[in-house]
N, C-alpha and C positions, 0 to 999 in steps of 0.2 A: 474619869477620872482628872486627879491634879499631877500636877505636875511629883507631888507626892510618892506616887502608884507608880507613876515610872521608872524609877529608881530599884527596887523593887525586882522589876525583871533581870536586870542584872543582876544582881544575887542571885538568883533559884533556875535562872535558867540561862546555856553553855552550849553554843555551837558545835555537831556532831563533827563533826569535820580531821581535828585531832584523833582520835577516838578508830572512827574509822583507819589513819594509817597505824596504828596500833599493834592489826593486825597481821599485813604483813613481814613487821619487825617480831612481832611474836614467830609466826610461820617460820622465818628463817634461824632463831635460837632453837626450836625447835626440832627441828631438821640440822641446823652441827651438832645439835646431841646424842640425838640418835646416829648419825657420821661414825660419831666421835662410843660412844656405846653402844648403840644399837648389837655390831655383831660378837665384841667382847660378849655379850648378855648372849646371846642367840646361842654362840659356843660353849657356854657354863650351861645351859639348861639344855640341850641336845648332850654334851657328855654327860650329865647328871641324867640321863632321859638312858642313854645307850649305860650308865652303871647299872641303874637299877632292871635293864632289861634280861642283858646278857649274866648279871653277875651275884647282884646283894636276893634278888628273887625268880634266880634260877627253882624252878621246882625241885624240891628234895628227892632221893632214888624211891622206885613201891614200896611199900610196908613188905607186902605180895607180891615177889621178882617170881615166884616157882606156878605164878597161876597168869597164863598172858590176862583173860578175865578180871581180872582184879585189877592188874594191870591197866584196863582199860579203863575201867571204872573209876579208878582212881587216877587215872590221867587221859580223862577223854581224846585232847586232842592228837593227844599221840596218834588213837587208829585213822582218826583221816590225811594227818604226815602219813603216817606207814598204807595208808590205801592212796595218794595220789604216787607215793615212789612205784611203787608190785604197779600202776595202773602206765605209767610210762616208762618203768623200765624192767621190767618182767619175773623183779627178784619177789615170790612170794613172802607178805606181814609175817608171818610163825618165820620166814629163815631172815630178813632182817632184822627183826627186837633177841631172835639170839646172839643174832651176833655181838648187837650191843650191850647183848649184858653175860655174854666172855670177853667184850672187848673193855667195859668200863662200868661193867653190874652199874651201871644206869647214873653214872655218876657226869654233870654235864661238864664241869672244868680238872677232869682225870687227864693225867701222869704220867710217863714210867717213875718210879722215886727215883730219886739222885745218884750220883752213884758218892762212894764213898772213897775222899784223898788217905793213906794213910788207915786204915781204918775206921776214923770219924770225923771227917770234916766233910759237909756240904758237899761234896761237887759233882759235875752238869751229870746232866739227861745221858738212858744209850742211846734216843731218839726220843724225833720230836716229835712221837706222837702225841694230841692233844682229842682232847673234848672226847663227846656220848662216843663217836665211830674209829678216835685212835687215827683219825689219819694225820699221814704223815706231810710235814711244808710240801714237798714236792707234786705227792698225787693228787690237795688240794690246791698246789697250784693250778696242776691243767683241771682242776674240775671246775677253779674259775675259769679260764681263760678256757673252755665249751661252754657253761651255764652260762658268764655274765658274772660279772666281782659286784656283785654290789655291796654297799655300803654295811646294812648287818647283815650280812650272810658268812657267820660267824659256824665253825663247827663245836661249838658252845649250846647251839641252838639244835631240838632234835630233829626240828623239817628238814634243816640241812645237813642234819649230822642219815638221816633214812634216808631224805634222798642221792649223795653223797652214795653212801652201802648199795643205794639200788641201779646208782649210774657208773663205780665199781665195776658188781657184776654183771655188767649187762653188757660193757667190752669184752668181760671175761667169757662170757654161753659167746657175743661173735668173735676170740681171733683163736680161741683153744677150743671151744662148741662143747663150756661143758655146759649141762641142762640144768636152766633153775632149779628141777626140780631132786639137786643132788646137792644138799648143805657143803655136806661132807666135803669134796670137791671142789667146793666154789669156796670155803671158808680157806683151803690149802692155800689155792691162788692169792685170795684176801692173805691172805696173813706172808704166803713165802714172795705174792708177788707175780704175777704173768709170766716170768723172766724166768726167776723162783723155779717155779713151778714146771715153763716148759722143760729146764733141767731135771725135773723131780729132786730138785734140794732136801724137799720134807722126806724122800727116802734117811737122809742119815739126822734125822730130829724124831727119837719116839715121844719125843713126850707134845709136837706140833702136831703131830697125828693124830696122839688120844685125842688130846685138844681137838683138835679138829669132830672126831666123835667121838661128841659127847655135847658140839656144835651142832651134831645134825638130831641127834638125840634129842636133846634138847626143843630146836629149829620144828619134830613131828610129834609133842608131847603139847607144845603151840597154837600147834594146826592144830589138834583135836579137839585142845580147848576151847578152841574157838570159835568152830563150828556149831556149838553146843552155845556160843554168846556176841556170836555178830548179829544178828537184828537188831541188839541194844542199839548200842552203833553206830547202826544206822539212819537211825532218827531220830535223835538228841538236840538237832534244837530244835529253839521256836519256831522255826517258819516251814521248819520239816515236817509231813507226817505221811501215814500208811497212806498206799504202794508207794510211791512215786519220790519213796528218800532209797531207795538203795542203792 
């Protein structure tokens, strides 16, 4: 090559040193951006997910709440939640579901209606009951303290609502000796509180005792219905197969 050819080298070739020095600077710039924007974005994602999970995507009440088989066919995972609660705490599935029927009509965000100030201004609610099981704030706080205060352990999730019902009845059974197969007495203790039940406050409340009788009637009816269809819900997942999924 002549000297003219040597001049082309300078035009088309560049040393690689400066390019490699840009990479640490680029990484540092991205680290700085993540430091400033990463946590807020992560918080936004978690908040959006939680809103969808626990509010907007809450399941609708069952179309036919009078038939436990239809309830579990519509919301199959509810059977798993009730079964887990029964195995952990002892309250039969049918009794748990009868409690939820009369407490919230299977509405995830149920609350007592507000009182009215001067007859027309919406005012405070009479109690702090909330969610499927209408758990009061103090009782829910005791449940969380005893079973773990998880970020997503909420009263609007049927899994934890049924576990709460089972846990509360377990304490009732242990402290008051009420058997698990007596839904009426269990519900009286649930409604009045164990202290109120021990003082027999329900005897002065005919509406409460009538409600407890209806809970028992529904629990027994649910139990008879479940006996005819329970096998459907013991083998519903793709990885389960009879006879190893009971």
